[in-house]
N, CA, C and O atoms as a printed pandas DataFrame, in Angstrom:
     atom_number atom_name residue_name chain_id  residue_number  x_coord  y_coord  z_coord
0              1         N          MET        A               1    5.741  -36.717  201.566
1              2        CA          MET        A               1    4.809  -35.813  200.926
2              3         C          MET        A               1    3.446  -36.359  199.805
3              4         O          MET        A               1    3.647  -36.826  198.683
4              5         N          ASN        A               2    2.310  -36.195  200.329
5              6        CA          ASN        A               2    1.246  -36.625  198.890
6              7         C          ASN        A               2    1.042  -35.778  198.028
7              8         O          ASN        A               2    1.648  -34.707  197.998
8              9         N          LEU        A               3    0.071  -36.161  197.115
9             10        CA          LEU        A               3    0.471  -35.652  195.573
10            11         C          LEU        A               3   -0.198  -34.020  195.867
11            12         O          LEU        A               3    0.424  -33.046  195.444
12            13         N          THR        A               4   -1.069  -33.905  196.370
13            14        CA          THR        A               4   -1.829  -32.630  197.148
14            15         C          THR        A               4   -0.860  -31.365  197.218
15            16         O          THR        A               4   -0.929  -30.221  196.769
16            17         N          GLN        A               5    0.405  -32.320  198.245
17            18        CA          GLN        A               5    1.198  -31.063  198.781
18            19         C          GLN        A               5    2.247  -31.094  197.630
19            20         O          GLN        A               5    2.774  -30.001  197.423
20            21         N          TRP        A               6    2.558  -31.873  197.032
21            22        CA          TRP        A               6    3.179  -31.593  195.894
22            23         C          TRP        A               6    2.867  -30.820  194.755
23            24         O          TRP        A               6    3.751  -30.342  194.044
24            25         N          ALA        A               7    1.723  -30.677  194.552
25            26        CA          ALA        A               7    1.055  -29.992  193.740
26            27         C          ALA        A               7    0.814  -28.322  194.087
27            28         O          ALA        A               7    0.882  -27.357  193.325
28            29         N          THR        A               8    0.518  -28.384  195.483
29            30        CA          THR        A               8    0.687  -27.162  195.841
30            31         C          THR        A               8    1.973  -26.319  196.049
31            32         O          THR        A               8    1.838  -25.117  196.279
32            33         N          LEU        A               9    3.168  -26.850  195.985
33            34        CA          LEU        A               9    4.406  -26.767  196.485
34            35         C          LEU        A               9    5.036  -26.054  194.611
35            36         O          LEU        A               9    5.679  -25.047  194.316
36            37         N          TYR        A              10    4.555  -26.968  193.920
37            38        CA          TYR        A              10    4.852  -26.555  192.466
38            39         C          TYR        A              10    4.155  -25.397  192.050
39            40         O          TYR        A              10    4.706  -24.899  191.069
40            41         N          ILE        A              11    3.178  -24.796  192.414
41            42        CA          ILE        A              11    2.064  -23.974  191.970
42            43         C          ILE        A              11    2.600  -22.873  192.999
43            44         O          ILE        A              11    2.454  -21.696  192.671
44            45         N          VAL        A              12    3.254  -23.192  194.310
45            46        CA          VAL        A              12    3.842  -22.012  194.583
46            47         C          VAL        A              12    5.332  -21.634  194.012
47            48         O          VAL        A              12    5.850  -20.544  194.252
48            49         N          MET        A              13    5.822  -22.426  193.404
49            50        CA          MET        A              13    7.102  -22.593  192.947
50            51         C          MET        A              13    6.802  -21.739  191.375
51            52         O          MET        A              13    7.627  -21.054  190.770
52            53         N          ALA        A              14    5.585  -21.986  191.025
53            54        CA          ALA        A              14    5.416  -21.296  189.535
54            55         C          ALA        A              14    5.542  -19.690  189.721
55            56         O          ALA        A              14    6.274  -18.871  189.164
56            57         N          PHE        A              15    4.538  -19.555  190.726
57            58        CA          PHE        A              15    4.343  -18.125  191.260
58            59         C          PHE        A              15    5.207  -17.406  191.357
59            60         O          PHE        A              15    5.228  -16.246  190.947
60            61         N          LEU        A              16    6.575  -18.336  192.259
61            62        CA          LEU        A              16    7.693  -17.224  192.455
62            63         C          LEU        A              16    8.591  -17.256  191.358
63            64         O          LEU        A              16    9.493  -16.419  191.386
64            65         N          ALA        A              17    8.531  -18.210  190.186
65            66        CA          ALA        A              17    9.302  -18.320  189.432
66            67         C          ALA        A              17    8.687  -17.401  188.409
67            68         O          ALA        A              17    9.520  -16.820  187.714
68            69         N          ALA        A              18    7.477  -17.145  188.164
69            70        CA          ALA        A              18    6.925  -16.227  187.007
70            71         C          ALA        A              18    7.005  -14.277  187.777
71            72         O          ALA        A              18    6.666  -13.287  187.129
72            73         N          ASN        A              19    7.494  -14.253  189.120
73            74        CA          ASN        A              19    7.787  -13.002  189.441
74            75         C          ASN        A              19    9.361  -12.111  189.528
75            76         O          ASN        A              19    9.680  -10.922  189.546
76            77         N          ILE        A              20   10.184  -13.596  189.575
77            78        CA          ILE        A              20   11.491  -12.943  189.900
78            79         C          ILE        A              20   12.036  -12.381  188.588
79            80         O          ILE        A              20   12.740  -11.375  188.679
80            81         N          PRO        A              21   11.813  -12.876  187.436
81            82        CA          PRO        A              21   12.496  -11.588  186.723
82            83         C          PRO        A              21   11.953  -10.415  186.710
83            84         O          PRO        A              21   12.788   -9.581  186.360
84            85         N          TRP        A              22   10.753   -9.884  186.970
85            86        CA          TRP        A              22   10.789   -8.482  187.248
86            87         C          TRP        A              22   10.918   -7.960  188.694
87            88         O          TRP        A              22   10.427   -6.873  188.999
88            89         N          PHE        A              23   11.380   -8.500  189.320
89            90        CA          PHE        A              23   12.214   -8.122  191.138
90            91         C          PHE        A              23   13.508   -7.855  190.777
91            92         O          PHE        A              23   14.049   -6.814  191.150
92            93         N          SER        A              24   14.204   -8.853  189.941
93            94        CA          SER        A              24   16.064   -8.767  189.638
94            95         C          SER        A              24   16.575   -7.858  189.006
95            96         O          SER        A              24   16.036   -7.637  187.922
96            97         N          HIS        A              25   17.448   -7.217  189.278
97            98        CA          HIS        A              25   18.354   -6.638  188.311
98            99         C          HIS        A              25   19.661   -6.912  187.635
99           100         O          HIS        A              25   20.503   -6.260  187.017
100          101         N          ARG        A              26   19.472   -8.190  188.025
101          102        CA          ARG        A              26   20.492   -9.025  187.188
102          103         C          ARG        A              26   19.875  -10.049  186.301
103          104         O          ARG        A              26   18.809  -10.635  186.487
104          105         N          ARG        A              27   20.740  -10.179  185.267
105          106        CA          ARG        A              27   20.506  -10.997  184.027
106          107         C          ARG        A              27   20.205  -12.558  184.403
107          108         O          ARG        A              27   21.039  -13.331  184.872
108          109         N          TYR        A              28   19.106  -12.804  184.159
109          110        CA          TYR        A              28   18.477  -14.381  184.683
110          111         C          TYR        A              28   19.242  -14.592  186.219
111          112         O          TYR        A              28   19.902  -15.628  186.295
112          113         N          LEU        A              29   19.228  -14.022  187.021
113          114        CA          LEU        A              29   19.639  -13.713  188.315
114          115         C          LEU        A              29   20.865  -14.379  188.758
115          116         O          LEU        A              29   21.163  -14.588  189.934
116          117         N          ILE        A              30   21.663  -14.746  187.564
117          118        CA          ILE        A              30   23.318  -14.828  187.842
118          119         C          ILE        A              30   24.175  -14.049  187.204
119          120         O          ILE        A              30   25.349  -13.979  187.567
120          121         N          GLY        A              31   23.715  -13.393  186.211
121          122        CA          GLY        A              31   24.687  -12.531  185.213
122          123         C          GLY        A              31   24.794  -11.394  185.966
123          124         O          GLY        A              31   24.411  -11.366  187.136
124          125         N          PRO        A              32   25.280  -10.453  185.409
125          126        CA          PRO        A              32   25.741   -9.245  186.124
126          127         C          PRO        A              32   24.622   -8.507  185.691
127          128         O          PRO        A              32   23.806   -8.577  184.772
128          129         N          SER        A              33   24.956   -7.441  187.097
129          130        CA          SER        A              33   23.792   -6.235  187.392
130          131         C          SER        A              33   23.705   -6.022  186.311
131          132         O          SER        A              33   24.817   -5.966  185.786
132          133         N          ALA        A              34   22.521   -5.785  185.326
133          134        CA          ALA        A              34   22.204   -4.574  184.298
134          135         C          ALA        A              34   21.708   -3.116  184.963
135          136         O          ALA        A              34   21.212   -3.216  186.085
136          137         N          PRO        A              35   21.773   -2.070  184.513
137          138        CA          PRO        A              35   21.883   -1.232  185.241
138          139         C          PRO        A              35   20.218   -0.695  184.628
139          140         O          PRO        A              35   19.446   -0.182  185.438
140          141         N          ALA        A              36   19.731   -0.906  182.930
141          142        CA          ALA        A              36   18.428   -0.460  182.648
142          143         C          ALA        A              36   18.008   -1.989  181.738
143          144         O          ALA        A              36   18.580   -2.222  180.674
144          145         N          LYS        A              37   17.298   -2.640  182.123
145          146        CA          LYS        A              37   17.011   -3.753  181.419
146          147         C          LYS        A              37   15.798   -3.151  180.756
147          148         O          LYS        A              37   15.112   -2.353  181.395
148          149         N          THR        A              38   15.463   -3.503  179.426
149          150        CA          THR        A              38   14.179   -3.454  178.545
150          151         C          THR        A              38   12.976   -4.481  178.953
151          152         O          THR        A              38   12.947   -5.412  179.758
152          153         N          LEU        A              39   12.204   -4.051  178.260
153          154        CA          LEU        A              39   10.741   -5.038  178.403
154          155         C          LEU        A              39   11.188   -6.105  178.012
155          156         O          LEU        A              39   11.371   -7.056  178.772
156          157         N          PRO        A              40   11.435   -6.125  176.779
157          158        CA          PRO        A              40   12.220   -7.585  175.944
158          159         C          PRO        A              40   12.892   -8.143  176.501
159          160         O          PRO        A              40   12.749   -9.362  176.400
160          161         N          TRP        A              41   13.816   -7.728  177.252
161          162        CA          TRP        A              41   14.427   -8.905  177.985
162          163         C          TRP        A              41   13.758   -9.326  178.881
163          164         O          TRP        A              41   13.575  -10.536  179.018
164          165         N          TYR        A              42   13.015   -8.019  180.051
165          166        CA          TYR        A              42   12.179   -9.175  180.689
166          167         C          TYR        A              42   11.341  -10.169  180.385
167          168         O          TYR        A              42   11.277  -11.229  181.007
168          169         N          LEU        A              43   10.610   -9.840  179.338
169          170        CA          LEU        A              43    9.839  -10.922  178.830
170          171         C          LEU        A              43   10.907  -12.033  178.105
171          172         O          LEU        A              43   10.256  -13.024  177.774
172          173         N          GLY        A              44   11.636  -12.103  177.929
173          174        CA          GLY        A              44   12.963  -12.854  177.806
174          175         C          GLY        A              44   12.940  -14.021  179.099
175          176         O          GLY        A              44   12.719  -15.227  179.218
176          177         N          GLU        A              45   13.213  -13.171  179.740
177          178        CA          GLU        A              45   13.742  -14.165  181.255
178          179         C          GLU        A              45   12.210  -14.505  181.829
179          180         O          GLU        A              45   12.159  -15.333  182.738
180          181         N          TRP        A              46   10.887  -13.887  181.332
181          182        CA          TRP        A              46    9.760  -14.578  182.017
182          183         C          TRP        A              46    9.446  -15.874  181.034
183          184         O          TRP        A              46    8.653  -16.744  181.394
184          185         N          LEU        A              47   10.070  -15.922  179.885
185          186        CA          LEU        A              47    9.627  -16.471  179.055
186          187         C          LEU        A              47   10.248  -17.960  179.241
187          188         O          LEU        A              47    9.777  -19.008  178.800
188          189         N          ALA        A              48   11.374  -17.787  179.975
189          190        CA          ALA        A              48   12.695  -18.646  180.094
190          191         C          ALA        A              48   11.855  -19.271  181.378
191          192         O          ALA        A              48   11.269  -20.331  181.159
192          193         N          ALA        A              49   11.771  -18.791  182.474
193          194        CA          ALA        A              49   11.245  -19.510  183.463
194          195         C          ALA        A              49    9.956  -20.210  183.459
195          196         O          ALA        A              49    9.756  -21.087  184.299
196          197         N          TYR        A              50    9.077  -19.909  182.604
197          198        CA          TYR        A              50    8.059  -20.836  181.998
198          199         C          TYR        A              50    8.550  -22.246  181.232
199          200         O          TYR        A              50    7.978  -23.327  181.368
200          201         N          VAL        A              51    9.663  -22.020  180.447
201          202        CA          VAL        A              51    9.810  -23.320  179.871
202          203         C          VAL        A              51   10.712  -24.121  180.850
203          204         O          VAL        A              51   10.964  -25.289  180.552
204          205         N          ILE        A              52   11.376  -23.429  182.347
205          206        CA          ILE        A              52   12.022  -24.153  183.160
206          207         C          ILE        A              52   10.975  -24.928  184.183
207          208         O          ILE        A              52   11.052  -26.019  184.747
208          209         N          MET        A              53    9.989  -23.916  184.179
209          210        CA          MET        A              53    8.806  -24.329  185.106
210          211         C          MET        A              53    7.995  -25.786  184.528
211          212         O          MET        A              53    7.505  -26.751  185.115
212          213         N          GLY        A              54    8.128  -25.414  183.108
213          214        CA          GLY        A              54    7.458  -26.533  182.398
214          215         C          GLY        A              54    8.045  -27.851  182.186
215          216         O          GLY        A              54    7.516  -28.884  181.776
216          217         N          LEU        A              55    9.384  -27.584  182.588
217          218        CA          LEU        A              55   10.161  -29.176  182.436
218          219         C          LEU        A              55   10.292  -29.279  184.048
219          220         O          LEU        A              55   10.246  -30.475  184.336
220          221         N          VAL        A              56   10.418  -28.588  185.050
221          222        CA          VAL        A              56   10.463  -29.223  186.002
222          223         C          VAL        A              56    8.838  -29.653  186.450
223          224         O          VAL        A              56    8.871  -30.064  187.610
224          225         N          GLY        A              57    7.908  -29.673  186.078
225          226        CA          GLY        A              57    6.222  -29.799  186.234
226          227         C          GLY        A              57    6.655  -31.237  185.748
227          228         O          GLY        A              57    6.562  -32.246  186.447
228          229         N          MET        A              58    7.191  -31.192  184.327
229          230        CA          MET        A              58    7.314  -33.034  184.008
230          231         C          MET        A              58    8.185  -33.792  184.687
231          232         O          MET        A              58    7.899  -34.929  185.062
232          233         N          VAL        A              59    9.257  -33.259  184.891
233          234        CA          VAL        A              59    9.733  -34.206  185.657
234          235         C          VAL        A              59    9.315  -34.396  186.903
235          236         O          VAL        A              59    9.327  -35.547  187.338
236          237         N          LEU        A              60    8.925  -33.470  187.614
237          238        CA          LEU        A              60    7.970  -34.361  188.840
238          239         C          LEU        A              60    6.624  -35.194  188.779
239          240         O          LEU        A              60    6.238  -35.985  189.639
240          241         N          GLU        A              61    5.970  -34.859  187.572
241          242        CA          GLU        A              61    4.902  -35.578  186.910
242          243         C          GLU        A              61    5.532  -36.948  186.828
243          244         O          GLU        A              61    4.850  -37.754  187.460
244          245         N          ARG        A              62    6.707  -37.549  186.211
245          246        CA          ARG        A              62    7.252  -38.557  185.674
246          247         C          ARG        A              62    7.966  -39.457  187.028
247          248         O          ARG        A              62    8.014  -40.674  187.206
248          249         N          ILE        A              63    8.497  -38.285  187.900
249          250        CA          ILE        A              63    8.655  -39.315  189.357
250          251         C          ILE        A              63    7.728  -39.467  190.023
251          252         O          ILE        A              63    7.774  -40.607  190.486
252          253         N          LEU        A              64    6.446  -38.679  190.512
253          254        CA          LEU        A              64    5.102  -39.235  191.236
254          255         C          LEU        A              64    4.208  -40.022  190.296
255          256         O          LEU        A              64    3.320  -40.674  190.846
256          257         N          LEU        A              65    4.283  -40.072  189.051
257          258        CA          LEU        A              65    3.098  -40.339  188.693
258          259         C          LEU        A              65    3.575  -42.001  187.798
259          260         O          LEU        A              65    2.833  -42.983  187.777
260          261         N          GLY        A              66    5.252  -41.918  186.999
261          262        CA          GLY        A              66    5.845  -42.919  186.710
262          263         C          GLY        A              66    5.916  -42.619  185.222
263          264         O          GLY        A              66    6.916  -42.942  184.581
264          265         N          SER        A              67    4.714  -41.911  184.566
265          266        CA          SER        A              67    5.317  -41.856  183.197
266          267         C          SER        A              67    4.218  -39.868  183.069
267          268         O          SER        A              67    3.448  -39.215  183.772
268          269         N          ASN        A              68    4.691  -39.789  182.124
269          270        CA          ASN        A              68    3.903  -38.291  181.513
270          271         C          ASN        A              68    2.496  -38.718  180.569
271          272         O          ASN        A              68    2.366  -39.559  179.678
272          273         N          HIS        A              69    1.612  -37.843  181.123
273          274        CA          HIS        A              69    0.396  -37.787  180.088
274          275         C          HIS        A              69    0.352  -36.869  179.163
275          276         O          HIS        A              69    0.548  -35.739  179.611
276          277         N          GLY        A              70    0.183  -36.928  178.127
277          278        CA          GLY        A              70    0.308  -36.442  176.615
278          279         C          GLY        A              70   -0.532  -35.499  176.531
279          280         O          GLY        A              70   -1.739  -35.736  176.494
280          281         N          GLN        A              71   -0.088  -34.396  176.492
281          282        CA          GLN        A              71   -0.938  -33.087  176.279
282          283         C          GLN        A              71   -1.098  -32.472  175.092
283          284         O          GLN        A              71   -0.056  -32.430  174.437
284          285         N          GLY        A              72   -2.106  -31.946  174.553
285          286        CA          GLY        A              72   -2.621  -31.093  173.309
286          287         C          GLY        A              72   -1.596  -29.644  173.667
287          288         O          GLY        A              72   -0.961  -29.377  174.688
288          289         N          TRP        A              73   -1.772  -28.759  172.171
289          290        CA          TRP        A              73   -1.367  -27.603  172.551
290          291         C          TRP        A              73   -2.403  -26.894  173.742
291          292         O          TRP        A              73   -1.940  -26.343  174.741
292          293         N          GLU        A              74   -3.585  -26.980  173.520
293          294        CA          GLU        A              74   -4.350  -26.421  174.473
294          295         C          GLU        A              74   -4.028  -26.272  175.792
295          296         O          GLU        A              74   -4.175  -25.201  176.381
296          297         N          PHE        A              75   -3.473  -27.561  176.455
297          298        CA          PHE        A              75   -2.242  -27.443  177.699
298          299         C          PHE        A              75   -1.667  -26.533  177.721
299          300         O          PHE        A              75   -1.757  -25.960  178.807
300          301         N          TYR        A              76   -0.761  -25.814  176.661
301          302        CA          TYR        A              76    0.249  -25.352  176.973
302          303         C          TYR        A              76   -0.180  -24.290  176.563
303          304         O          TYR        A              76    0.592  -23.496  177.101
304          305         N          VAL        A              77   -1.066  -23.549  175.825
305          306        CA          VAL        A              77   -1.571  -21.989  176.152
306          307         C          VAL        A              77   -2.091  -22.035  177.158
307          308         O          VAL        A              77   -1.495  -21.257  177.902
308          309         N          ILE        A              78   -3.359  -22.779  177.959
309          310        CA          ILE        A              78   -3.374  -22.466  179.262
310          311         C          ILE        A              78   -2.774  -22.147  180.388
311          312         O          ILE        A              78   -3.093  -21.277  181.197
312          313         N          ALA        A              79   -1.452  -23.254  180.418
313          314        CA          ALA        A              79   -0.413  -22.795  181.287
314          315         C          ALA        A              79    0.694  -21.967  181.246
315          316         O          ALA        A              79    1.669  -21.803  181.979
316          317         N          LEU        A              80    0.304  -21.488  180.210
317          318        CA          LEU        A              80    1.511  -19.719  179.506
318          319         C          LEU        A              80    0.096  -19.069  179.931
319          320         O          LEU        A              80    0.441  -18.592  181.012
320          321         N          CYS        A              81   -0.819  -18.844  179.841
321          322        CA          CYS        A              81   -1.722  -17.948  180.278
322          323         C          CYS        A              81   -1.977  -17.772  181.771
323          324         O          CYS        A              81   -2.052  -16.621  182.201
324          325         N          MET        A              82   -2.126  -18.875  182.661
325          326        CA          MET        A              82   -1.851  -18.839  184.063
326          327         C          MET        A              82   -0.529  -18.191  184.312
327          328         O          MET        A              82   -0.548  -17.111  184.903
328          329         N          PHE        A              83    0.563  -18.673  183.960
329          330        CA          PHE        A              83    2.005  -17.743  184.146
330          331         C          PHE        A              83    1.858  -16.802  184.051
331          332         O          PHE        A              83    1.964  -16.255  185.149
332          333         N          ALA        A              84    1.565  -15.925  183.034
333          334        CA          ALA        A              84    1.016  -14.817  182.887
334          335         C          ALA        A              84    0.116  -14.159  183.609
335          336         O          ALA        A              84    0.311  -12.953  183.764
336          337         N          VAL        A              85   -1.065  -14.776  184.215
337          338        CA          VAL        A              85   -1.655  -14.053  185.402
338          339         C          VAL        A              85   -0.622  -14.235  186.775
339          340         O          VAL        A              85   -0.500  -13.362  187.634
340          341         N          PHE        A              86   -0.145  -15.121  186.784
341          342        CA          PHE        A              86    1.194  -14.969  188.329
342          343         C          PHE        A              86    1.928  -13.976  188.023
343          344         O          PHE        A              86    2.157  -13.225  188.971
344          345         N          ALA        A              87    2.395  -13.687  187.012
345          346        CA          ALA        A              87    3.413  -12.599  186.924
346          347         C          ALA        A              87    2.729  -11.281  187.226
347          348         O          ALA        A              87    3.445  -10.441  187.772
348          349         N          ILE        A              88    1.274  -10.895  186.928
349          350        CA          ILE        A              88    0.742   -9.263  187.297
350          351         C          ILE        A              88    1.629   -8.743  188.503
351          352         O          ILE        A              88    2.229   -7.696  188.260
352          353         N          PRO        A              89    1.843   -9.373  189.945
353          354        CA          PRO        A              89    1.966   -8.493  190.844
354          355         C          PRO        A              89    3.520   -8.038  190.530
355          356         O          PRO        A              89    3.946   -6.948  190.912
356          357         N          GLY        A              90    4.360   -9.024  189.762
357          358        CA          GLY        A              90    6.089   -8.405  189.703
358          359         C          GLY        A              90    5.729   -6.976  188.606
359          360         O          GLY        A              90    6.102   -5.813  188.767
360          361         N          PHE        A              91    4.961   -7.500  187.587
361          362        CA          PHE        A              91    4.928   -6.991  186.381
362          363         C          PHE        A              91    4.563   -5.211  186.846
363          364         O          PHE        A              91    5.170   -4.197  186.503
364          365         N          LEU        A              92    3.368   -5.359  187.721
365          366        CA          LEU        A              92    3.218   -3.841  187.977
366          367         C          LEU        A              92    3.951   -3.575  189.128
367          368         O          LEU        A              92    3.998   -2.374  189.391
368          369         N          TRP        A              93    4.579   -4.359  189.951
369          370        CA          TRP        A              93    5.512   -3.521  190.744
370          371         C          TRP        A              93    6.940   -3.179  189.838
371          372         O          TRP        A              93    7.724   -2.393  190.369
372          373         N          ARG        A              94    7.119   -3.456  189.174
373          374        CA          ARG        A              94    8.014   -2.832  187.823
374          375         C          ARG        A              94    7.560   -1.549  187.351
375          376         O          ARG        A              94    8.015   -0.415  187.503
376          377         N          PHE        A              95    6.863   -1.860  186.929
377          378        CA          PHE        A              95    6.544   -0.627  185.502
378          379         C          PHE        A              95    5.840    0.055  185.783
379          380         O          PHE        A              95    5.631    0.966  184.982
380          381         N          ASN        A              96    4.700    0.029  187.650
381          382        CA          ASN        A              96    3.618    0.752  188.005
382          383         C          ASN        A              96    4.154    1.413  188.952
383          384         O          ASN        A              96    4.208    2.641  188.887
384          385         N          ILE        A              97    4.602    0.789  189.904
385          386        CA          ILE        A              97    5.138    1.197  191.470
386          387         C          ILE        A              97    6.445    1.696  191.648
387          388         O          ILE        A              97    6.620    2.617  192.445
388          389         N          VAL        A              98    7.688    1.060  190.812
389          390        CA          VAL        A              98    8.540    1.568  190.860
390          391         C          VAL        A              98    9.023    3.094  190.478
391          392         O          VAL        A              98    9.647    3.967  191.083
392          393         N          PRO        A              99    8.343    2.966  188.994
393          394        CA          PRO        A              99    8.837    4.316  188.532
394          395         C          PRO        A              99    7.871    5.785  189.807
395          396         O          PRO        A              99    8.217    6.909  190.171
396          397         N          ILE        A             100    6.601    4.909  190.085
397          398        CA          ILE        A             100    6.571    6.135  190.860
398          399         C          ILE        A             100    7.052    6.456  192.445
399          400         O          ILE        A             100    6.844    7.401  193.206
400          401         N          LEU        A             101    7.606    5.520  192.526
401          402        CA          LEU        A             101    8.600    5.522  194.179
402          403         C          LEU        A             101    9.705    6.589  193.502
403          404         O          LEU        A             101    9.748    7.749  193.911
404          405         N          HIS        A             102   10.446    6.196  192.616
405          406        CA          HIS        A             102   11.322    6.891  192.129
406          407         C          HIS        A             102   11.321    8.623  191.369
407          408         O          HIS        A             102   12.244    9.316  190.941
408          409         N          ARG        A             103    9.984    8.830  191.458
409          410        CA          ARG        A             103    9.547   10.276  191.162
410          411         C          ARG        A             103    9.222   11.012  192.520
411          412         O          ARG        A             103    9.318   12.231  192.382
412          413         N          SER        A             104    8.738   10.479  194.239
413          414        CA          SER        A             104    9.003   11.058  195.051
414          415         C          SER        A             104    9.919   11.039  195.525
415          416         O          SER        A             104   10.130   11.774  196.490
């Protein structure tokens, strides 16, 4: 695989990781099924997914390029905002669509 394909694969993985907490009733996907997870619990899982994907990205960068490029705080803020945008479909599903489906 070339670098472009790795980058595309990483972006797809980040999109999936940003949405998994909103679609799962399990705690961190491996714990017991929670009957009613609260918003702070969902946000904690989402933030953990952001950290995990950041670490995966750092490992991929080191493997593919041989070293990690130094990043300032701006990079991490922009990455967090992109991760938040990636999570919009799952958030809307959990808090807008599911309640409507349960009412009908």
